[in-house]
C-alpha positions as CSV (number, residue, x, y, z in Angstrom):
1,M,-52.4,22.9,85.7
2,K,-51.4,19.4,86.1
3,E,-53.0,18.8,82.8
4,L,-51.2,21.7,81.2
5,A,-47.9,20.4,82.7
6,E,-48.6,16.9,81.5
7,K,-49.5,18.3,78.1
8,L,-46.3,20.3,77.9
9,E,-44.3,17.3,79.1
10,K,-46.0,15.1,76.6
11,E,-45.2,17.6,73.8
12,K,-41.5,17.7,75.0
13,N,-41.4,13.9,74.9
14,E,-42.9,13.9,71.4
15,E,-40.3,16.5,70.3
16,K,-37.6,14.4,71.9
17,D,-38.9,11.3,70.2
18,K,-39.0,13.1,66.9
19,L,-35.5,14.4,67.5
20,N,-34.3,11.0,68.5
21,L,-35.9,9.5,65.4
22,W,-34.3,12.1,63.2
23,M,-30.9,11.5,64.9
24,S,-31.2,7.7,64.5
25,Q,-32.1,8.2,60.8
26,M,-29.1,10.4,60.3
27,Y,-26.9,7.9,62.1
28,V,-28.2,5.1,59.9
29,F,-27.6,7.3,56.8
30,F,-24.0,8.1,57.8
31,V,-23.1,4.7,59.0
32,K,-24.8,2.6,56.3
33,N,-24.5,4.8,53.3
34,F,-22.0,7.6,53.7
35,F,-19.3,5.8,55.8
36,A,-19.7,2.6,53.8
37,N,-19.1,4.5,50.6
38,Y,-16.2,6.3,52.2
39,R,-14.7,2.9,53.1
40,N,-15.3,1.6,49.6
41,L,-13.6,4.8,48.3
42,Q,-10.6,4.2,50.6
43,L,-10.4,0.6,49.4
44,V,-10.6,1.7,45.7
45,N,-7.9,4.3,46.3
46,K,-5.7,1.7,48.0
47,T,-6.3,-0.7,45.1
48,I,-5.4,2.0,42.6
49,I,-2.2,2.7,44.4
50,D,-1.3,-1.0,44.5
51,N,-2.1,-1.4,40.8
52,R,0.1,1.6,39.9
53,A,2.9,0.1,41.8
54,R,2.4,-3.2,40.1
55,E,2.3,-1.5,36.7
56,V,5.6,0.3,37.4
57,E,7.2,-3.0,38.4
58,L,5.9,-4.7,35.2
59,L,7.1,-1.7,33.1
60,I,10.6,-2.0,34.6
61,L,10.5,-5.8,34.0
62,R,9.4,-5.3,30.4
63,Q,12.2,-2.8,29.9
64,K,14.8,-5.2,31.2
65,Q,13.5,-7.9,29.0
66,E,13.5,-5.6,25.9
67,E,17.1,-4.6,26.7
68,E,18.1,-8.3,27.0
69,E,16.4,-9.1,23.7
70,E,18.1,-6.2,22.0
71,A,21.5,-7.3,23.4
72,K,20.8,-10.8,22.1
73,L,19.9,-9.5,18.7
74,K,23.0,-7.3,18.6
75,A,25.2,-10.3,19.6
76,L,23.5,-12.4,16.9
77,K,24.1,-9.7,14.3
78,E,27.7,-9.3,15.3
79,A,28.2,-13.1,15.2
80,E,26.6,-13.2,11.7
81,E,28.8,-10.4,10.5
82,A,31.9,-12.1,11.9
83,R,30.9,-15.4,10.2
84,K,30.4,-13.6,6.9
85,L,33.8,-11.9,7.2
86,E,35.4,-15.3,8.0
87,E,33.6,-16.9,5.0
88,A,34.8,-14.0,2.8
89,A,38.3,-14.4,4.1
90,A,38.3,-18.1,3.5
91,E,36.8,-17.7,0.0
92,K,39.5,-15.1,-0.8
93,A,42.2,-17.4,0.5
94,A,40.8,-20.3,-1.5
95,L,40.8,-18.2,-4.7
96,E,44.4,-17.0,-4.0
97,L,45.5,-20.6,-3.4
98,E,43.8,-21.7,-6.6
99,E,45.4,-18.9,-8.6
100,T,48.8,-19.8,-7.1
101,L,48.4,-23.5,-8.0
102,T,47.2,-22.6,-11.5
103,R,50.3,-20.3,-12.0
104,E,52.6,-23.0,-10.7
105,M,51.0,-25.6,-13.0
106,E,51.3,-23.3,-16.0
107,E,55.0,-22.6,-15.2
108,N,55.6,-26.4,-14.8
109,L,53.9,-27.1,-18.1
110,S,55.8,-24.4,-20.0
111,Q,59.1,-25.7,-18.6
112,V,58.3,-29.3,-19.6
113,Q,57.0,-28.5,-23.2
114,S,59.5,-27.9,-25.9
115,P,59.2,-24.8,-28.0
116,P,56.9,-25.3,-31.0
117,K,58.5,-26.1,-34.4
118,E,57.7,-24.3,-37.6
119,D,57.1,-27.5,-39.4
120,S,54.2,-28.5,-37.3
121,P,51.6,-26.3,-39.2
122,T,52.6,-27.8,-42.5
123,L,52.3,-31.2,-41.0
124,L,48.8,-30.5,-39.9
125,Q,48.0,-29.2,-43.4
126,S,49.4,-32.2,-45.2
127,T,47.5,-34.6,-42.9
128,A,44.3,-32.7,-43.4
129,T,44.8,-32.8,-47.2
130,K,45.5,-36.5,-47.1
131,A,42.4,-37.2,-45.1
132,A,40.3,-35.1,-47.5
133,M,41.7,-37.1,-50.5
134,A,41.0,-40.4,-48.8
135,W,37.4,-39.4,-48.2
136,K,36.9,-38.4,-51.8
137,K,38.3,-41.8,-53.0
138,K,35.8,-43.6,-50.7
139,K,33.0,-41.6,-51.9
140,K,33.6,-42.5,-55.6
């Protein structure tokens, strides 16, 4: 019976050893593989959350920069339009001044000149005739 008891105890010890081996293998699997991958997954999820927050911040920053650029462009366009309006107004004023000066000069000239005489066309004709005759004499 001692042999039988020893045999039973030996079998129990072998079963316990197999169970302990199996438990240690399971422990190794969970600790080294499963839990390590779970930690990596947690790390990846945290990184994803951080990246999303960073992307939102960058998006907000880009939107602010775009708004500033649009405001600058709008201000430049308004300044350009104002400059063109000023140039047009200055050009119009210059033309009006030129027309006014021209009118004044014409008025001054018309007041200074005497009215034309009726004899002057005949004088021009007689001088033209005399010049033509002189040319004919030189030619002969």
